[in-house]
Structures are given as C-alpha cells and as structure tokens.
N, C-alpha and C positions, 0 to 999 in steps of 0.2 A: 504494500499499499504505499501510496506517496503522501498520504495526509498526516503524517508524523507520529501515528500510532505505533506502538510496538507490536511487532509481528513475530516475536521470538518464541520458539517452542521450549518451554522449560520442563523440568521434571514433574513439577505440580500440574502443569497443564496437560502432559501426557497421561499421568495417573489419573487425572480427572476425566479426561476424555474416555479412558478405558472403563471407569466406574459408570459413566453416563451410558455408555454402550451396553455394560453388562445389566445395569438395573432397569433402564428404560428402552433398550433397543434402538437408541438414536446415535447415528454417527456424527460426530462434531469435529470441527477443525481444531486441533489442540492448540490453541492461542487463547489466552485469557484477557478480555478487554475490561479494564476497570472503568467504573463510572464516576467515582469520587463523590457519591452522595454522601450527606452528612447524616447525623443521627436523626434528624427530624424527617429527612426524606425517606430513609430506610423504614422509619416507624410508619410512614404513609404507605409503604409498599414498594419503594424505589430500590432497584437491585444495586448491589456492591459490585457486581461483575456480571459479564455474560460471555458466551461462547456462540459461535455460529454454527448451525448444522450444515451438512452438505447441501441442503436445500435453500440455504441462505435465510434461515429462520433463528431468532434468538432464543436461547435457553440459558437462564441465570438465577440468581437468589439474592435475598437479602442477607443471608449468612455468608461469612467469609468462605473463600474457596477451600481453605484448610479445614474448616469446620464441616464441610460437605464431604470431604474426602475421608476425614476420620470418623465421621457418624456410623453408628451401627445400622441405623435404618433412616432411609431418605425416601420421600415421595414426591409426586408431581402435584402442583395445584394449578388448575386452569390449563394443564397441558404443558406449560412452559416454565413454571416457577418452581424451583427446587426447594422442598422443605426439609429440614432436619427434624425427625420425629422424637429422637432422644435429646431433646433440647435441654442443655445445661447452662444457658446464659444466666 
C-alpha cells in the first residue's frame, strides 16, 4: 500500500490469522491494521484493530489482538466483530 500504513506480517498477525481461520473458517490477510480508538470509542463499539479477509471485508475487535489470540474462547458478533468469551478485563 502506498498510503503509509504498515503492511508488515508479524508473528502476532500470522498467529491471529491462523486462529481466525481455525475458529471461524475465514481466510484473512495476515496484517493487523490499528485504528487508534480511545477508551470512549472502544466503549461505544469501535475496533482497536482489524484485518482484511481475502474478499476485502474487515474483521476486528474492541479487544487487543493479543487478548484475542490468548483467549480460551472467542466468538463472532454480527458476523465480523470478534468477542472474547473468557473476559478478564
């Protein structure tokens, strides 16, 4: 991309893409895009990060990417919002 966003595949993004494929059957491009939402925006449902599927659809979460990766159980809300079921916030 030429718009200045980081497009680097990291270990975290590769592991997260693998988990999303395993849990939800969705193939994503293993690049995490941060949104820089503040606490109030996340409280209103804004995502902290997102990844793009192979069909150019966003999938993301209000939870940190590491929280989603380490969670024992995750689920999808409205088809594209990843929720951590074992919430320990």
